[in-house]
C-alpha positions in Angstrom: 117.6 80.2 59.9 116.0 77.5 62.2 112.5 76.3 61.2 110.0 76.6 64.1 106.8 74.8 64.6 103.9 74.3 67.0 101.6 71.3 67.5 97.8 71.7 67.5 95.8 68.7 68.8 97.3 65.5 70.2 94.4 63.2 69.7 96.2 60.6 67.6 99.6 58.9 68.3 100.8 60.0 64.9 101.8 63.3 66.5 104.7 61.5 68.1 106.3 60.7 64.8 105.4 64.0 63.3 107.1 65.9 66.2 110.1 63.6 66.5 110.9 63.7 62.8 110.7 67.5 62.6 113.0 67.8 65.6 115.3 65.3 63.9 115.8 67.5 60.9 116.7 70.5 63.2 113.4 72.3 63.6 112.5 73.8 66.9 109.1 73.3 68.7 107.7 76.4 70.3 104.9 74.7 72.2 101.6 72.9 71.8 97.9 73.1 72.4 95.4 70.4 72.6 91.7 70.2 73.7 91.3 68.5 77.1 93.4 65.6 78.1 93.5 62.9 75.3 94.9 59.5 76.0 97.9 60.4 73.9 98.9 63.3 76.1 100.9 61.3 78.6 102.9 59.6 75.8 103.6 63.0 74.2 104.8 64.6 77.5 107.1 61.6 78.2 108.7 61.8 74.8 109.0 65.6 74.8 109.2 66.7 78.4 110.7 70.1 77.6 107.9 71.3 75.4 105.4 73.9 76.8 101.6 73.5 76.8 99.5 76.5 76.0 95.9 76.6 77.4 94.6 78.8 74.6 95.1 78.1 70.9 95.3 81.8 70.1 98.4 82.0 72.3 100.3 79.2 70.6 99.4 80.6 67.2 100.6 84.0 68.2 104.1 82.6 68.7 104.7 83.1 65.0 106.0 79.6 64.1 106.6 78.6 60.5 104.7 75.3 60.7 101.7 73.9 62.5 101.5 70.1 63.1 97.9 68.9 63.4 96.8 65.6 64.8 93.5 66.5 66.4 90.3 64.4 66.0 89.9 63.9 62.2 86.7 65.9 61.8 88.4 68.9 63.6 91.6 69.0 61.5 90.3 71.1 58.6 89.2 73.9 60.8 92.5 73.9 62.7 94.4 73.9 59.4 92.5 76.8 58.0 93.0 78.8 61.3 96.7 78.0 61.2 97.1 79.0 57.5 95.1 82.2 58.1 97.6 83.0 60.9 100.6 82.6 58.6 101.5 79.0 59.2 102.2 76.2 56.8 100.6 73.0 57.8 101.5 69.4 58.2 98.4 67.4 59.2 97.9 63.8 60.1 95.8 61.8 57.7 93.0 62.2 57.0 93.5 65.9 56.4 89.7 66.4 56.4 86.5 64.3 56.6 84.1 65.7 53.9 84.3 67.4 50.6 83.0 70.7 52.0 86.1 70.8 54.3 88.4 70.0 51.4 86.8 72.8 49.3 87.4 75.2 52.2 91.0 74.2 52.6 91.6 74.6 48.8 90.2 78.1 49.0 92.4 79.0 52.0 95.5 77.7 50.3 94.7 79.8 47.2 94.0 82.8 49.4 97.0 82.6 51.7 99.7 80.8 49.6 100.3 78.5 52.5 101.4 74.8 52.2 98.9 72.2 53.3 100.7 68.8 53.5 99.4 65.5 54.8 101.9 63.2 56.5 101.0 59.9 54.9 103.0 58.0 57.4 102.7 54.7 55.6 104.9 56.2 52.9 106.8 59.0 54.6 107.7 57.2 57.8 108.7 53.8 56.3 112.3 53.5 55.0 111.6 50.6 52.7 109.1 52.9 50.7 112.0 55.3 50.3 114.1 52.6 48.7 111.3 51.4 46.6 110.8 54.9 45.3 114.5 55.1 44.3 114.4 51.7 42.6 111.3 52.7 40.6 112.8 56.0 39.6 115.9 54.1 38.5 113.8 51.8 36.3 114.4 48.6 38.2 111.0 47.2 37.4 110.0 49.3 34.3 106.8 51.3 34.4 104.5 50.6 37.4 101.1 49.5 36.0 99.5 48.1 39.2 99.7 48.5 42.9 98.2 46.3 45.7 98.1 48.2 49.0 97.1 46.3 52.2 96.5 48.3 55.4 95.5 46.0 58.3 95.3 47.5 61.7 94.8 46.3 65.3 91.6 47.5 66.9 93.1 47.9 70.4 89.5 48.5 71.7 90.5 49.2 75.3 92.6 52.2 74.4 90.4 53.8 71.8 88.6 57.0 72.7 84.9 57.5 72.0 85.4 59.5 68.8 87.1 56.4 67.2 83.8 54.7 67.0 81.8 57.6 65.6 81.6 57.8 61.8 81.0 61.6 61.9 84.2 62.1 63.9 86.8 59.8 62.2 85.4 60.1 58.6 85.0 56.4 57.6 87.6 53.7 57.0 88.3 54.7 53.4 88.7 58.4 54.2 91.0 57.5 57.1 93.2 54.5 56.5 92.8 54.0 52.7 94.1 57.6 52.0 97.5 56.0 52.6 97.1 53.5 49.9 95.6 56.0 47.4 98.6 58.2 48.0 100.9 55.3 47.2 98.9 54.4 44.1 99.1 57.9 42.6 102.7 58.4 43.6 104.2 55.1 42.3 102.1 55.0 39.1 102.7 58.6 38.2 99.0 59.3 38.1 97.5 62.7 38.6 94.1 61.3 39.5 92.1 58.1 39.1 88.6 56.7 38.5 87.0 54.8 41.4 86.0 51.5 39.8 84.7 50.0 43.1 84.4 51.1 46.7 83.0 49.0 49.6 82.8 49.3 53.4 81.4 47.0 56.0 81.2 46.2 59.7 81.7 42.5 59.9 83.0 41.9 63.4 81.8 44.8 65.6 78.0 44.9 65.5 77.9 46.6 68.9 79.6 49.6 67.4 77.4 50.6 64.4 79.5 53.7 63.7 82.6 51.7 63.2 83.6 50.4 59.7 86.0 47.6 60.2 86.6 46.6 56.6 87.0 48.5 53.3 88.3 48.1 49.8 88.8 50.2 46.7 89.7 49.5 43.0 91.2 52.4 41.1 92.0 53.0 37.4 93.9 55.8 35.9 95.2 56.5 32.4 98.4 54.8 33.3 97.6 52.0 35.8 95.2 50.2 38.0 95.2 49.3 41.7 93.5 47.5 44.6 93.3 48.6 48.2 92.2 46.6 51.2 92.0 48.0 54.8 90.7 46.6 58.0 90.7 46.5 61.8 91.3 42.7 62.1 95.0 42.4 63.1 95.2 39.2 65.3 96.7 39.4 68.7 99.6 37.0 67.9 101.1 39.4 65.4 103.9 41.2 67.2 102.9 44.7 65.9 99.8 46.7 64.9 99.6 45.4 61.4 101.2 43.5 58.5 101.1 46.4 56.1 102.2 45.5 52.6 102.6 47.2 49.2 103.2 45.3 45.9 104.3 47.3 42.9 103.9 45.5 39.6 106.1 46.9 36.8 106.5 46.0 33.1 109.9 44.5 33.9 109.5 43.1 37.4 107.9 43.7 40.8 108.6 45.0 44.3 106.9 43.8 47.4 107.3 45.8 50.7 106.7 44.0 54.0 106.8 47.2 55.9 106.4 46.4 59.6 106.9 42.7 60.0 107.8 39.7 57.9 105.7 36.7 58.9 108.0 34.6 56.8 110.6 34.7 59.5 113.0 37.6 58.9 113.5 39.8 62.0 112.8 43.5 62.1 111.0 45.8 59.7 111.4 47.3 56.2 111.8 44.1 54.1 111.9 44.9 50.3 111.6 42.0 47.9 112.9 42.9 44.4 112.4 40.6 41.4 113.4 41.6 37.8 115.5 40.3 34.9 118.7 40.3 36.9 117.8 40.2 40.6 115.7 38.1 42.9 116.4 39.1 46.4 115.2 40.5 49.7 116.8 43.7 50.9 117.0 45.1 54.4 115.9 48.7 53.8 115.8 50.0 57.4 118.6 52.5 56.6 117.0 54.0 53.5 116.0 57.2 55.3 112.9 59.4 55.6 113.3 62.4 53.2 109.8 63.8 53.5 110.6 65.9 56.6 113.8 67.4 55.2 112.0 68.1 52.0 109.1 69.8 53.7 111.5 72.0 55.7 113.1 72.9 52.4 109.7 73.7 50.8 108.7 75.9 53.6 112.0 77.9 53.3 111.9 78.1 49.5 108.2 77.9 48.6 108.8 74.7 46.6 107.1 71.3 46.2 109.8 68.7 46.7 108.1 66.8 49.5 104.8 66.5 47.8 102.9 68.6 45.3 99.8 70.5 46.6 97.9 69.1 43.7 98.8 65.5 44.7 97.7 66.2 48.3 94.3 67.5 47.2 93.9 64.6 44.7 94.5 62.0 47.4 91.9 63.4 49.8 89.4 64.0 47.0 89.6 60.3 45.9 89.4 59.1 49.5 86.3 61.1 50.2 84.6 60.2 47.0 85.4 56.5 47.5 83.9 56.8 51.0 80.7 58.3 49.6 80.4 55.7 46.8 80.8 52.9 49.3 78.2 54.3 51.7 75.7 54.9 48.9 75.9 51.4 47.7 72.8 49.2 48.7 
């Protein structure tokens, strides 16, 4: 039986990858709804010209799809997810899935009440083939037990194309809630940690004083009963870099390490998805572009079979809880 989905909110470009990857695994889109005419709308209609737009959200929810994709303004995602789950839909939302702890509590309650899946597409793990290969290598014991992660998430500001909500703290949720949720997800996943202690959290606006609502730098230190980790995120990607950011992840194991240069290798290798593996027998760079993106197939399986192969619900909640708490700690600091 073919999985069906709808899209709710096109305010972030991540909706492109979410839609494309669900179509790639054989799902069928019944249509979409979005508020107004966000800058991303033209790109969406060019990529998916055959999809129908609905002017009222109740009409698209009434189509009875299995899954709702949500990439609205971050502060609006929780309410849309709750409405979709109450209408019988499972949900894949863009990160961050919510922007405050009250929203997260409401989502938890709705998941419990409805039995629906609330999944966040952490695209820096789920849409990056070299992370898929790293996951396989870690599971195979290639570097022993992972005891530390270093996650770097630099982004290009692209000021001219950013909508007004991007510069409003109450609308995007803060830099740790937003970007650093990716790196928290990777820390918990690769270290096998259920949760963690926030040892340090910091945010700043170093380079954009004319936009007081923007946080352009953030960092977190995490500790669990199994490992520790450091996270740094920012909006400082220089113009000479050929893409939006030199995202990296280093996994330190008891028997070796893996470094992922996800989107670019400034050392000179062409393309994306460069995996560096060093252990007792191997010291090499691997082209991981063909490692695949299993999250989307697994989510489709989970929707059909009420399983948790893509990501456990507990993990999804834990990531957002840590991101929101880190954000609060950072903003409370003198």
